[in-house]
C-alpha positions in Angstrom: 103.9 111.5 11.4 101.5 111.5 14.4 98.0 112.7 14.2 97.3 116.2 15.5 95.2 116.1 18.7 91.9 118.0 18.8 90.4 118.5 22.2 86.6 118.9 22.1 85.0 120.3 25.3 81.3 119.6 25.5 79.9 121.1 28.7 76.3 121.7 27.7 76.1 120.3 24.2 72.8 120.4 22.3 74.5 120.2 18.9 75.6 117.3 16.6 78.6 115.1 17.4 81.3 116.6 15.3 83.9 113.9 16.2 83.5 112.2 12.7 84.3 115.6 11.0 87.4 116.1 13.2 88.5 112.5 12.4 88.0 113.0 8.7 90.4 116.0 8.9 93.0 113.7 10.3 92.7 114.5 14.0 92.9 112.3 17.0 89.9 113.4 19.0 89.8 113.7 22.8 86.4 114.6 24.2 85.9 116.0 27.7 82.6 116.9 29.4 84.0 119.2 32.2 86.4 122.1 32.2 88.4 120.5 35.0 89.1 117.4 33.0 89.6 119.5 29.8 92.3 121.6 31.6 94.2 118.4 32.6 93.9 117.0 29.1 95.1 120.3 27.6 98.2 120.3 29.8 98.9 116.7 29.2 98.2 116.3 25.5 99.0 119.9 24.3 96.3 119.7 21.5 96.8 121.4 18.1 93.1 122.5 18.2 90.6 123.0 21.0 86.9 123.3 20.3 85.0 124.7 23.3 81.7 126.4 24.2 81.4 129.9 25.6 78.8 129.5 28.4 78.3 132.9 29.9 77.9 132.7 33.7 76.8 135.9 35.4 77.4 134.5 38.8 81.2 134.4 38.4 82.8 137.2 40.4 86.1 137.6 38.5 85.4 136.2 35.0 82.5 135.5 32.6 82.9 131.8 32.0 85.1 128.8 32.6 86.4 129.4 29.1 88.7 132.1 30.5 90.4 129.6 32.7 91.1 127.4 29.7 92.4 130.3 27.6 94.8 131.2 30.4 96.3 127.7 30.2 96.3 127.8 26.4 98.5 131.0 26.5 101.3 128.7 27.5 100.7 126.4 24.5 101.8 128.5 21.6 100.9 125.9 18.9 97.3 125.4 20.1 94.4 127.1 18.3 91.0 127.6 20.0 87.7 127.6 18.2 84.7 128.8 20.3 81.0 128.0 19.9 78.7 130.7 21.3 75.1 131.8 21.6 74.6 135.0 19.5 72.9 136.7 22.5 76.2 136.5 24.4 78.4 137.9 21.6 79.1 141.1 23.6 80.4 139.1 26.6 82.5 136.9 24.3 84.0 140.0 22.7 85.3 141.0 26.2 87.0 137.6 26.5 88.5 138.0 23.0 89.9 141.3 24.0 91.9 139.6 26.7 92.8 136.2 25.2 93.6 135.0 21.7 90.8 133.0 20.1 91.4 131.6 16.6 87.8 131.5 15.4 84.3 131.9 16.8 81.2 130.2 15.5 77.7 131.2 16.5 75.0 128.6 17.1 73.6 126.8 15.2 77.0 125.5 14.1 77.4 125.1 10.4 79.4 121.9 9.7 81.0 123.5 6.6 82.2 126.6 8.5 83.5 124.4 11.3 85.4 122.2 8.9 87.0 125.3 7.3 87.9 126.7 10.8 89.5 123.4 11.9 91.3 123.1 8.6 92.7 126.6 9.0 93.7 126.0 12.6 95.6 122.8 11.6 97.4 124.7 8.8 98.3 127.8 10.8 101.7 128.4 12.4 
């Protein structure tokens, strides 16, 4: 059996490297630092789980963040689950995104490793 692929998208970072946690859960980890590269990786690898940041950008005319572009692609990947890290101050903007796109789980900064492990485990186990 092949390892499930987990795509970790780290645009801004500022939090611990969770790759060892993902690997401990049995995932093959692919890390991308830009949304453009992450979109290509998502299309090519069709990951089981994507962990991404919600970075609110008020200067976007038609959307609130690059996360929406990713979620539009993920809609065509029915077996992919998305976990989103976000700043609590942007919870309202993230709620608007959640109303339009399916997000498996959201975790507010600072990220608790135990909660993240539970979220990834649940995503791997879900159908």
